[in-house]
Short mmCIF file of the C-alpha atoms (twelve columns), coordinates in Angstrom:
data_MODEL
# 
_entry.id   MODEL 
# 
loop_
_atom_site.group_PDB 
_atom_site.id 
_atom_site.type_symbol 
_atom_site.label_atom_id 
_atom_site.label_alt_id 
_atom_site.label_comp_id 
_atom_site.label_asym_id 
_atom_site.label_seq_id 
_atom_site.Cartn_x 
_atom_site.Cartn_y 
_atom_site.Cartn_z 
_atom_site.pdbx_PDB_model_num 
ATOM 1  C CA . UNK A 1  17.044 -13.114 2.373  1 
ATOM 2  C CA . UNK A 2  18.883 -11.558 -0.556 1 
ATOM 3  C CA . UNK A 3  22.569 -12.179 -1.276 1 
ATOM 4  C CA . UNK A 4  23.333 -8.606  -0.239 1 
ATOM 5  C CA . UNK A 5  21.581 -9.126  3.107  1 
ATOM 6  C CA . UNK A 6  23.387 -12.425 3.621  1 
ATOM 7  C CA . UNK A 7  26.752 -10.783 2.914  1 
ATOM 8  C CA . UNK A 8  25.994 -7.988  5.376  1 
ATOM 9  C CA . UNK A 9  24.941 -10.515 8.014  1 
ATOM 10 C CA . UNK A 10 28.081 -12.607 7.465  1 
ATOM 11 C CA . UNK A 11 30.216 -9.482  7.853  1 
ATOM 12 C CA . UNK A 12 28.544 -8.781  11.199 1 
ATOM 13 C CA . UNK A 13 29.282 -12.307 12.413 1 
ATOM 14 C CA . UNK A 14 32.896 -12.049 11.313 1 
ATOM 15 C CA . UNK A 15 33.315 -8.671  13.007 1 
ATOM 16 C CA . UNK A 16 32.092 -10.179 16.287 1 
ATOM 17 C CA . UNK A 17 33.972 -13.497 16.063 1 
ATOM 18 C CA . UNK A 18 37.138 -14.627 17.774 1 
ATOM 19 C CA . UNK A 19 40.385 -14.698 15.808 1 
ATOM 20 C CA . UNK A 20 40.226 -18.496 15.669 1 
ATOM 21 C CA . UNK A 21 36.769 -18.454 14.108 1 
ATOM 22 C CA . UNK A 22 37.875 -15.857 11.567 1 
ATOM 23 C CA . UNK A 23 40.926 -17.976 10.692 1 
ATOM 24 C CA . UNK A 24 38.765 -21.086 10.277 1 
ATOM 25 C CA . UNK A 25 36.281 -19.211 8.084  1 
ATOM 26 C CA . UNK A 26 39.112 -17.811 6.006  1 
ATOM 27 C CA . UNK A 27 40.600 -21.262 5.469  1 
ATOM 28 C CA . UNK A 28 37.202 -22.673 4.528  1 
ATOM 29 C CA . UNK A 29 36.379 -19.851 2.126  1 
ATOM 30 C CA . UNK A 30 39.813 -19.977 0.558  1 
ATOM 31 C CA . UNK A 31 39.461 -23.715 0.030  1 
ATOM 32 C CA . UNK A 32 35.925 -23.618 -1.364 1 
ATOM 33 C CA . UNK A 33 35.994 -20.345 -3.314 1 
ATOM 34 C CA . UNK A 34 34.515 -21.391 -6.662 1 
ATOM 35 C CA . UNK A 35 35.239 -18.003 -8.234 1 
ATOM 36 C CA . UNK A 36 38.929 -18.548 -7.703 1 
ATOM 37 C CA . UNK A 37 40.758 -21.017 -9.933 1 
ATOM 38 C CA . UNK A 38 43.713 -21.081 -7.547 1 
ATOM 39 C CA . UNK A 39 44.441 -24.567 -6.272 1 
ATOM 40 C CA . UNK A 40 45.100 -24.739 -2.547 1 
ATOM 41 C CA . UNK A 41 48.507 -26.172 -1.818 1 
ATOM 42 C CA . UNK A 42 48.198 -29.400 0.189  1 
ATOM 43 C CA . UNK A 43 50.886 -28.278 2.665  1 
ATOM 44 C CA . UNK A 44 49.034 -25.009 3.277  1 
ATOM 45 C CA . UNK A 45 45.769 -26.907 3.668  1 
ATOM 46 C CA . UNK A 46 47.331 -29.312 6.186  1 
ATOM 47 C CA . UNK A 47 48.976 -26.424 8.053  1 
ATOM 48 C CA . UNK A 48 45.566 -24.737 8.371  1 
ATOM 49 C CA . UNK A 49 44.109 -27.945 9.796  1 
ATOM 50 C CA . UNK A 50 47.045 -28.309 12.207 1 
ATOM 51 C CA . UNK A 51 46.552 -24.719 13.441 1 
ATOM 52 C CA . UNK A 52 42.839 -25.322 13.952 1 
ATOM 53 C CA . UNK A 53 43.481 -28.569 15.835 1 
ATOM 54 C CA . UNK A 54 46.055 -26.889 18.108 1 
ATOM 55 C CA . UNK A 55 43.593 -24.083 18.824 1 
ATOM 56 C CA . UNK A 56 40.955 -26.644 19.757 1 
ATOM 57 C CA . UNK A 57 43.434 -28.524 21.963 1 
ATOM 58 C CA . UNK A 58 44.128 -25.215 23.747 1 
ATOM 59 C CA . UNK A 59 40.423 -24.721 24.401 1 
ATOM 60 C CA . UNK A 60 40.096 -21.983 21.796 1 
ATOM 61 C CA . UNK A 61 36.642 -22.775 20.449 1 
ATOM 62 C CA . UNK A 62 33.007 -21.860 20.934 1 
ATOM 63 C CA . UNK A 63 30.424 -24.337 22.161 1 
ATOM 64 C CA . UNK A 64 27.532 -25.097 19.840 1 
ATOM 65 C CA . UNK A 65 24.972 -23.805 22.354 1 
ATOM 66 C CA . UNK A 66 26.893 -20.516 22.696 1 
ATOM 67 C CA . UNK A 67 27.025 -20.076 18.919 1 
ATOM 68 C CA . UNK A 68 23.280 -20.775 18.673 1 
ATOM 69 C CA . UNK A 69 22.540 -18.188 21.374 1 
ATOM 70 C CA . UNK A 70 24.700 -15.605 19.590 1 
ATOM 71 C CA . UNK A 71 23.085 -16.434 16.257 1 
ATOM 72 C CA . UNK A 72 19.575 -16.024 17.655 1 
ATOM 73 C CA . UNK A 73 20.236 -12.552 19.117 1 
# 
């Protein structure tokens, strides 16, 4: 699969994801973006983790089996 195809596929997944998944992906991409020399502030990083943990505590997550089923569509 080419990089263009991968990008298009990722966009489709994002468009069909819950807000919590989009927020988690955003935090991950922001943290690991190698093209960006910006250093992630530790307080912002910890706040992102806290938000994700609260979402999980509130049951706002997708089960692995459900994600696999969606991925295989």
